[in-house]
Structure formats: structure tokens, C-alpha cells
N, C-alpha and C positions, 0 to 999 in steps of 0.2 A: 875412284870413280870422279869422273871431273862436274864440277858443278859448273863451273864457269868457262867456257870455250875459247870465250875471246881471249881472257887472259890465262888460260891454263891453271888456273887454281883448281885443286883438286879438295877433296870432303876433308881429306885427311889434314892438310893445311887449317883449312876454316875449324876443325875440333880445335885441333891445337892452338891456334891463336883466340878461340872462344873460352876455353880453359884460363887461359892468362890475363885475359881481357873483360871489359865491362862493357863496349861498345856494339853496335849493331853491323848489319853485312858491310856498309860503307865505310865505317870505321876501320873494321877488318880487314877489309880490302884494303885500305891506305898503310895498315901496319904490315900487309905482304908486299907493297911497294907498288900497289895498283889502283886504279879505280875503274868503277863499273862502267862499260861501254855502251852494251845494246840494253841494261837492264832486263834482261828476261832472268838472269838467274837470282836475283835479289830474293825473291819469296822460298825458290829452294835453298838459299844460303841462310835466309833467316830460320828456315825451320830446323837444319841440322845445329846452328847455333842455339837454339832453343831447346833440343833434344840433349845437347852435350851439356848445359845449363841445368838440366831438369834431374832432381834428385832422383837417384836411381833404388829400387826398391827389390832388388834381385833376394 
């Protein structure tokens, strides 16, 4: 699923980068070689990052 339409950033890309880095959405966008454009995706991106970094109790 696309999180950022402007930069064509997929959820899987954000998740993979979040596992390896401690920054927020804007930092992760930078590591992926992008910067937020319209900024409407940042809340969703932050939610994906938080989900990826939260401990799973499965």
C-alpha cells in the first residue's frame, strides 16, 4: 500500500527503514531519498513507524 503518493513511498519501505533507524517520518523519507511534499501522509507514516517499533506480544 502506498503511504506517500507524492513520492510513491510504500508502507513496506517505511517499515523496513523504521526497523533500522531511530528517526521519525521526515528522517525516514530522507533516508529513502525523498522529502515530504504535501505533508498529508506524515500522520499515516508516523503510525506505521510506531507500529513497526512497538513490541509485539503474539
